[in-house]
C-alpha positions in Angstrom: -85.2 -110.8 -34.6 -85.4 -113.4 -31.9 -82.2 -115.4 -31.4 -83.0 -119.0 -32.3 -79.8 -120.8 -31.5 -76.6 -120.4 -29.4 -74.1 -119.6 -32.1 -70.3 -119.7 -31.7 -69.6 -116.1 -32.7 -71.9 -114.8 -30.0 -70.4 -117.1 -27.5 -66.8 -115.9 -28.3 -67.8 -112.3 -28.2 -69.3 -112.7 -24.8 -66.1 -114.5 -23.6 -63.6 -112.0 -25.0 -65.6 -108.8 -25.6 -64.7 -108.8 -29.3 -64.7 -110.8 -32.5 -62.5 -114.0 -32.4 -61.6 -116.0 -35.5 -60.3 -119.5 -36.0 -57.2 -120.0 -38.1 -57.0 -123.5 -39.6 -53.6 -125.1 -38.9 -52.2 -128.2 -40.7 -49.6 -129.8 -38.4 -49.0 -132.9 -40.6 -50.7 -135.4 -38.3 -52.0 -138.7 -39.6 -54.9 -140.9 -38.6 -55.0 -144.5 -37.3 -57.8 -145.1 -39.7 -55.4 -144.3 -42.6 -52.0 -145.4 -41.6 -52.8 -149.0 -41.3 -53.3 -149.1 -37.5 -57.0 -149.6 -37.9 -57.4 -149.3 -41.6 -55.8 -147.7 -44.7 -59.0 -146.5 -46.3 -60.3 -144.1 -43.7 -64.0 -143.3 -43.1 -65.9 -143.8 -46.3 -66.7 -140.1 -46.6 -63.3 -138.8 -45.7 -61.2 -136.7 -48.2 -58.0 -138.7 -48.8 -56.1 -135.4 -48.4 -57.8 -134.6 -45.1 -59.9 -131.6 -44.3 -57.1 -129.0 -43.8 -55.2 -126.6 -46.0 -52.3 -128.7 -47.1 -49.9 -126.2 -45.7 -47.8 -128.8 -43.9 -47.1 -130.5 -47.3 -46.0 -127.1 -48.6 -43.5 -126.9 -45.7 -45.2 -123.9 -44.1 -44.5 -123.8 -40.4 -47.3 -123.6 -37.8 -46.1 -120.1 -36.9 -46.2 -118.9 -40.5 -49.6 -120.5 -41.0 -50.9 -118.5 -38.1 -49.2 -115.3 -39.1 -50.7 -115.5 -42.6 -54.1 -116.4 -41.2 -54.0 -113.5 -38.7 -53.2 -111.0 -41.5 -56.0 -112.3 -43.7 -58.7 -112.4 -41.0 -57.7 -109.0 -39.7 -58.2 -107.6 -43.2 -61.5 -109.3 -43.7 -63.1 -109.2 -40.2 -61.0 -106.6 -38.3 -60.3 -109.5 -35.8 -57.5 -109.1 -33.3 -57.9 -112.4 -31.3 -57.6 -115.9 -32.8 -57.9 -119.6 -32.2 -55.4 -122.1 -33.5 -57.6 -124.7 -35.1 -55.8 -128.0 -35.6 -58.2 -129.5 -38.1 -56.7 -131.9 -40.6 -56.8 -135.6 -39.7 -56.3 -136.6 -36.0 -54.5 -133.9 -34.0 -53.8 -135.9 -30.9 -52.3 -138.9 -32.8 -48.6 -138.5 -31.8 -46.4 -138.9 -28.8 -47.1 -136.3 -26.2 -43.7 -134.7 -26.6 -44.6 -133.9 -30.2 -48.0 -132.7 -29.3 -46.5 -130.4 -26.6 -44.1 -128.9 -29.2 -46.8 -128.3 -31.8 -49.4 -126.8 -29.4 -46.8 -124.5 -27.7 -45.5 -123.3 -31.1 -49.1 -122.1 -31.8 -49.7 -120.6 -28.4 -46.4 -118.6 -28.7 -47.8 -116.6 -31.5 -49.1 -113.2 -30.5 -52.9 -112.9 -30.2 -53.6 -116.6 -30.1 -56.0 -117.0 -27.2 -56.7 -120.7 -27.4 -56.6 -124.0 -29.1 -59.2 -126.0 -30.9 -58.1 -129.6 -31.5 -59.9 -131.9 -33.9 -59.4 -135.6 -33.1 -61.0 -139.0 -32.6 -62.4 -140.3 -29.3 -60.1 -143.3 -29.5 -57.0 -141.1 -29.8 -56.9 -139.5 -26.3 -55.6 -140.8 -23.0 -55.0 -139.3 -19.6 -51.5 -138.1 -20.5 -52.7 -136.1 -23.5 -55.7 -134.7 -21.7 -53.4 -133.7 -18.7 -51.3 -131.7 -21.2 -54.4 -129.9 -22.6 -55.6 -129.4 -19.0 -52.4 -127.5 -18.3 -53.1 -125.1 -21.2 -56.7 -124.7 -20.2 -55.6 -123.0 -17.0 -54.5 -120.0 -19.2 -56.1 -120.4 -22.5 -59.5 -121.4 -23.9 -59.1 -125.0 -25.1 -61.7 -126.9 -27.1 -61.3 -130.6 -28.1 -63.5 -131.6 -31.0 -64.4 -135.3 -31.0 -65.5 -136.8 -34.3 -68.5 -138.9 -33.4 -70.8 -138.6 -36.4 -73.6 -141.0 -34.9 -74.4 -142.7 -31.7 -75.4 -145.9 -33.6 -72.7 -148.6 -33.7 -74.2 -150.1 -36.9 -73.7 -146.8 -38.7 -70.2 -146.3 -37.3 -69.3 -149.8 -38.6 -70.9 -149.1 -42.0 -68.9 -145.9 -42.5 -65.7 -147.6 -41.3 -65.3 -145.2 -38.5 -63.0 -147.6 -36.5 -64.5 -147.0 -33.1 -67.8 -147.5 -31.3 -70.1 -145.2 -29.3 -68.6 -146.5 -26.1 -65.2 -145.1 -27.1 -66.8 -141.7 -27.4 -68.5 -142.0 -24.0 -65.1 -143.0 -22.5 -63.4 -140.0 -24.1 -66.0 -137.6 -22.8 -65.8 -139.1 -19.3 -62.0 -138.7 -19.3 -62.2 -135.1 -20.5 -64.8 -133.8 -18.1 -63.6 -132.0 -15.1 -60.4 -130.6 -16.7 -61.8 -127.2 -17.9 -61.5 -128.4 -21.4 -64.5 -127.6 -23.6 -65.9 -130.6 -25.5 -67.3 -130.2 -29.0 -68.9 -133.1 -30.9 -69.1 -133.6 -34.6 -72.3 -135.1 -36.0 -73.1 -135.9 -39.7 -76.6 -135.9 -40.9 -77.6 -138.1 -43.9 -75.2 -141.0 -43.2 -76.0 -144.1 -45.2 -78.7 -146.3 -43.7 -79.9 -143.7 -41.2 -83.4 -142.3 -41.1 -84.8 -139.3 -39.4 -85.6 -141.3 -36.2 -82.0 -142.5 -35.9 -80.6 -139.0 -36.5 -82.8 -137.6 -33.8 -81.8 -140.4 -31.4 -78.3 -139.0 -31.8 -79.6 -135.6 -30.8 -81.5 -137.0 -27.8 -78.6 -139.0 -26.6 -76.1 -136.2 -26.8 -78.6 -133.8 -25.0 -78.2 -136.0 -21.9 -74.4 -135.8 -22.0 -72.4 -132.9 -20.6 -71.0 -131.5 -23.8 -70.3 -127.9 -24.5 -70.6 -127.6 -28.2 -71.6 -129.4 -31.4 -70.8 -129.2 -35.1 -73.5 -130.4 -37.5 -72.4 -131.5 -41.0 -74.2 -132.5 -44.1 -72.9 -135.8 -45.6 -71.7 -134.7 -49.1 -70.0 -137.0 -51.6 -66.3 -136.2 -52.3 -64.2 -137.6 -55.2 -62.0 -140.5 -54.4 -64.0 -141.7 -51.3 -66.0 -144.8 -50.6 -69.1 -142.7 -50.6 -68.5 -141.8 -54.2 -68.5 -145.5 -55.1 -71.8 -146.0 -53.2 -73.3 -143.0 -54.8 -72.3 -143.8 -58.4 -73.5 -147.4 -57.9 -76.9 -146.0 -57.0 -76.7 -147.2 -53.4 -76.8 -143.8 -51.8 -79.2 -140.8 -52.2 -78.1 -137.4 -50.9 -80.4 -135.4 -48.6 -82.4 -132.6 -50.4 -81.7 -129.1 -49.2 -85.1 -128.6 -47.5 -84.9 -132.1 -46.0 -81.5 -131.1 -44.4 -82.9 -127.8 -43.2 -85.8 -129.6 -41.5 -83.4 -132.1 -39.9 -81.2 -129.3 -38.6 -84.1 -127.6 -37.0 -85.4 -130.9 -35.5 -81.9 -131.5 -34.1 -81.6 -128.0 -32.7 -85.0 -128.3 -30.9 -83.6 -131.3 -29.1 -80.2 -129.7 -28.2 -80.0 -127.9 -24.9 -79.6 -124.1 -25.1 -76.3 -124.0 -23.3 -74.6 -126.2 -26.0 -72.7 -123.8 -28.4 -73.6 -124.4 -32.0 -70.2 -124.2 -33.8 -71.4 -125.2 -37.3 -74.7 -126.0 -39.1 -73.3 -127.2 -42.4 -70.0 -127.9 -44.1 -67.8 -126.2 -46.8 -67.1 -128.6 -49.7 -64.5 -127.6 -52.2 -66.2 -127.2 -55.6 -63.5 -129.1 -57.5 -63.8 -132.1 -55.1 -67.6 -132.3 -54.8 -69.6 -135.0 -56.5 -73.0 -134.3 -54.9 -75.2 -132.7 -53.8 -74.7 -129.5 -55.8 -76.8 -127.4 -53.3 -74.2 -128.0 -50.6 -72.2 -125.3 -52.2 -74.9 -122.8 -51.3 -73.9 -122.4 -47.7 -75.4 -118.8 -47.1 -78.7 -119.9 -48.7 -78.9 -123.0 -46.5 -78.2 -121.0 -43.3 -80.9 -118.5 -44.3 -83.3 -121.4 -44.9 -82.5 -122.7 -41.4 -83.2 -119.4 -39.8 -86.4 -119.0 -41.8 -87.6 -122.4 -40.8 -87.0 -121.7 -37.2 -88.9 -118.5 -37.5 -91.8 -120.3 -39.4 -92.0 -122.9 -36.6 -91.6 -120.2 -33.9 -89.1 -122.5 -32.2 -85.6 -122.4 -30.9 -82.7 -124.5 -29.8 -83.7 -126.6 -26.8 -87.4 -126.2 -27.4 -88.1 -129.9 -27.1 -85.5 -130.8 -24.5 -87.0 -132.6 -21.5 -85.4 -132.8 -18.1 
């Protein structure tokens, strides 16, 4: 079968010669869009508990989280190399001394070959990026910037708390430091049509980014999106509609950009809609089938 997109597992296998797995780490960070600095409500789609495991609240140390993750992933995938993935909330939102202690605790664990740090583009500065640059001399370091859309009107509507220029500034500050840049984009944001979503793809294709995570906007309990949805003011994407958009997006994304994710993983007990978002394997197969049907691939429609 022809390889249709540049997936993350293949990239890591080429880098390290074997399977590498991410271990999600909850380091207890907050977010300026929740602690009152920018807002107390967060983005309208954001789970009030964050996207992590909740391990910090259970007083499980970073070291123990990683050791438990290693054991589980070794059993399941026979993996022997791992990333520490700081996922929940904003993982550069702290004084640099605290960040240094947290990151170095993770890197001290045996078989951790790098860091993947989820954050906001308005929560980095030269001091933080210089710290990550030091680690990038020895480890593989990815920073994951939550952008979601290049359209300021959309960012304002979802209460993102920053504009597209903030993202551009963060990317510019990060480049040239040997830190890999991954961008998070959500498809199906309220008010956006296909043209606007593909404008995001085209804009990012002209920026020097290294990876992208594509997410479906699903509705979670206790969020602003739930209020919009239940009031009849938001309609979720249908499964085939999402599949078509993903393939359109991939066609406009350069081949060298690593595709880290093509859809999300909602928790069943938190999900309001759409129900099909729980069928991740089915959706991924539909994406592959659609790419085959079109006889297309990532980067097919990228123009110089």
